[in-house]
C-alpha positions, 0 to 999 in steps of 0.5 A, a space after each residue: 559211308 560218311 566215315 569212309 569219306 572221312 577216312 579217304 586220303 586223296 580229296 579234290 576240292 572245288 570252290 565256286 565263284 560265289 563263295 570266293 568273290 563274296 557274290 561279286 564284290 571282289 575276292 573274299 580274302 577272309 573266306 579264302 583264309 578260312 578255307 586255307 586254314 581248313 586245308 592246312 589242317 586236313 594236310 596235318 591229318 594226312 590228306 592229299 589235297 587238290 584244289 579246283 578254284 573258280 573265281 578268276 573271271 569274277 575277280 577280273 571283272 571286279 578289277 576291271 570295274 565290270 558289273 556284268 559278266 561279258 558275253 564276248 569270248 575275248 572279254 571273258 578271256 581278258 577278265 580271266 587273265 587279269 583275275 587269275 593273278 589276284 586269285 593265285 596271289 591270295 592263295 599263295 599268301 595264305 598257304 605260305 603262313 602254314 609253310 605249304 607250297 602251292 602250284 598253279 595248273 591251268 588246263 583246257 579240255 584239249 589237255 585231257 583229250 590228248 592221250 600224251 598230254 593227259 598222261 603228262 598232266 597226271 604225272 605232274 599232279 601226282 609228283 606235286 602231291 608226292 612233294 607235299 604241294 597243293 595244286 590249284 587248278 583252274 580252266 585256262 580261260 585265256 585260251 579256251 574256246 567254246 568248242 574246247 572248254 569244260 563249261 564249268 569247274 564242277 566238270 573240271 573237278 570231276 575229270 581231275 578226280 578221275 585223272 588222279 584217281 582221288 577218293 573223293 570230290 568235295 564241291 563247295 557251293 552257296 547251297 546246302 546241297 541237293 534238295 528235292 525241289 528248289 528251296 528258294 521257291 518251295 518251302 516244302 523242299 527237303 535236303 537229300 543227305 545221301 544217294 547213288 550218283 547214278 540215280 536218274 531222279 537226282 537230275 530231275 531234282 537238280 533243275 537247271 538254275 545257276 548263279 550269275 557269276 558261275 557257269 554251273 548250277 546244281 545239275 552240273 554238280 550231279 553230272 560231276 558226281 556221276 563222272 567222279 563215280 567212274 573212278 570209284 570216288 564219292 562226291 559231297 556237295 555242301 555249303 561253303 558258308 557252313 563253318 568248318 565245312 571241310 573239317 566237319 566232312 573229315 569228322 564224318 559229320 552229316 552235312 550236304 549231299 553225299 553221292 556214292 558210286 554204285 559201279 565198279 571203278 573203270 580202268 584208267 584208260 576207260 576213264 580217259 575215254 569216258 571223260 571226253 566232252 566232245 566227240 567227232 562223230 556217231 554210230 547208230 546201232 541196231 538192237 542186237 549190237 546194243 545188247 552185245 555191247 552191254 551184256 557181253 563186253 565185246 567189240 563193235 563190229 560193222 554189221 551192227 551199225 545202221 547209220 554213220 554221222 560226222 567227219 571223223 578220222 581213224 583213232 578219233 572218239 565217236 559215240 555209239 547210239 541206241 536206235 532211240 538215240 540214247 548214248 550207250 558207249 563211246 570209243 576210238 574208231 578203227 576206220 574214218 567216217 567214209 570207210 565206216 559208212 561203206 562197211 556199216 551193216 556188213 560182216 567183218 570178212 567183207 571189209 577187204 572186198 569193200 575197201 580193198 584192204 582191212 585194218 581191223 575186223 572191228 569198227 571199235 575194239 573192246 579195249 578202246 570202248 567204254 560203256 556209259 
C-alpha cells in the first residue's frame, strides 16, 4: 500500500501552523524553503501538487506583536489578513528559485456548498494543475464567520482532495502520526503505521488534544482521512520535522500513519453532498426507512419520516437520522420544512391531497442522497 501511495500522481499536502511558524516565533523560512525544495523534486517526478497551508493567523500575530491567539472574530480576521501577505510572499520567493509558478486560492465553506461555485473552484484548480502551477490554498479567514468556516485546515485539505479527486492527502504535523495513546503522557504508546480510515477505534485513539496555534488536533486528522476516503484517496499523517518527509513518502518508506479507503469512491455529486459541514434541518426516520436507504439504495419517501426539525427550504441540505439520533445520510429535500412536516409518515400518493399539489413523490430522491 505504501508503494501505491508513492506511485499516485495527484497529492494534496497540508502543512500545519506549528511547523510553518516555528511554534509561534514568526515564519520559519528555512523550514518552508526545505519543503518547497521537496515539492519541486516531487514535481520533477511527475506529481501534481496542491498545497493547503496554515500559518496566516499565526504569522499575522507575530507581525502585530500579539503573543496570544485572540478570541474575537474581527481580530482573528485582521491577523489573517496581515499574515497572509507574509505567508504567500515567502512561498512565492521560494518556488521562483525552481521556476515554478504558484497561485493563491482562498476558500470559505460557502464556496464549496454552492454547487456553481464548487464547480468553478474545481475547474480553476484543475486548470492550474494543467498549467504546471502549484495552487496554495487557505481558508479565507478574513471573511469567514464561525457559522461558515471549515474549522481547521485538515478538513479543508480533505474537501479539496474530494474536489480535485486527488489520489492522496498528506497531512504534515508536529507529531509522528497517530499513536495508540497520547505519547506525551504515556510512554507505552505505540505508533499506528497503517489502518482503515473508517475504523472507529482510530477516533478513540486520537483524543481531543490540539496545539495552541492551530485549530485541529489528531481527531480532526482522522476525520479528514475519513472524508478523503470518500473519493478513494489515502491519507498519510506524518511529522513535518522528519528530514525529507515528502521524498521518503514518495519512495514508499514506512513513516507516519497511512489510512486507507475501504469503500468504493463516491461519485463526484455524492462527494459534494457529503462534504457539506452545515445542514439546514433534519429528518428522523423509522427503522424501516433506515433499512431501505442502507440496503436498497432507494429514495427517501415521506412515509418513513417520523420527525422534522429545522427551517429549511426546498433544495437545501438536510440530514437523515436513525431512531437513536445517528446520522446515516444527507441529501437535498424536495419540500420545505413546513411541507415536510405535513406529509411526514404519509404515503406518497397522499401528498397532493395534503398539500394541494405534488412536486415529487420522494422527500429526497436517491440521486440527491448520500449514505454516510
